[in-house]
N, C-alpha and C positions, 0 to 999 in steps of 0.2 A: 504494500500499499504506500503510495507516495503522499507525503505531507506537502501542502501548498499554502503559502502565505502571500498576501498581496496588500497593497496600500492604495487607498483612494482618498479624496478630500471632499467632504460634504460642505456645502456653502453654510456659512455661519447663520444666515437668516432662515435656513431650512432645517436646522438640527432638531428642533422639537417635533416638526412634522415627520421627519425621517424616522425618529424614534417611534412615533405613533404608528406609522405605516408598518414598521417591522415588529410591533407588538401584536399585529393582526395580519400576518402574511397569509395570503389566500391559500386555502387548503389545496387547490389544484396546482399552485406553484410549489408548495412543499412536496406534493406527490411527484411532480415532474422532476424536481432536484433529486429525490431519492431514486426514482426510476432510471435516471441517466448517470448514476454513479457518484453523486456528491454525498459523502458520508462525513459525519462529525463536523458539519459546516457551522462555523460561528462567525459573527461580526462583532467587533469591539469598536466603540466610538468614544473618542476623547472629546472633551468639552470645546476644543478649538476646531473640531470638525475632522480631525485625522481619523480615518476609518481603517481598521486592520481586519482583514478577512483571513480565515483559516479553514481548510478543508482537507479531507483525506479522500483519495481516489486511486483507482488502479491506473487510469490513463486520463490526465487532465485535458488534453486536447479532445479526446473522445467524449469526455463529460461535457465540455463546452459545446462541442458540435451537437451532441444530443439535445442540450437545452436550446440551442439556436434553432433546431428543427421544430420546437414546440410553439404553438400559438400563444400559450399563456406567457411564455417568456417574452415574446414580442410585445405583448400588452404591458407586462411588468416593467421592462426596460424603457418603453416609451414614457411611462409614468414616472419612473425614477430618474431619468436623464436630467431634468431641471434641478435636481437636488445637488448635483456635483459640480466642482470646479475642474477646469483644465481637461475636459474630455476631447477637445479639438475635433468635434464632429463624430466621435466614436460613441457607441452605447457604453454604459457602465460595465457591462459584462465583457466588452471588447477591450476595455482599459485595465483589466485585471492582469497585470504583469507579475508573474511569480518572482518572489525574492529568492536569492540563493541561500540555501541552508548552510550554515557554517558550523553548527554544533547541535547535537541532540543527545539528551540523557534518557536512556530507556530504563 
């Protein structure tokens, strides 16, 4: 299982709404993530908008491609895009660039 961590930046004026949206993620979105290989997926949000994402998956590119093929992901990404800084025309899920793991204590 590969561990994947990524960073994004939530706009300061959207932090409260971003938290509210993630307190009630659509059941069909949750089901699609699970079905496409996203495991142990967590998001951590700092008060300044720094978002840290973590997940485990067998194949990150396959998991991303699986989600990209779903209709629910297209709707979710369209709704979430205005919440983020520096996407440069990308959707939030396209901007998830995995960080390089330099240490792991098992």
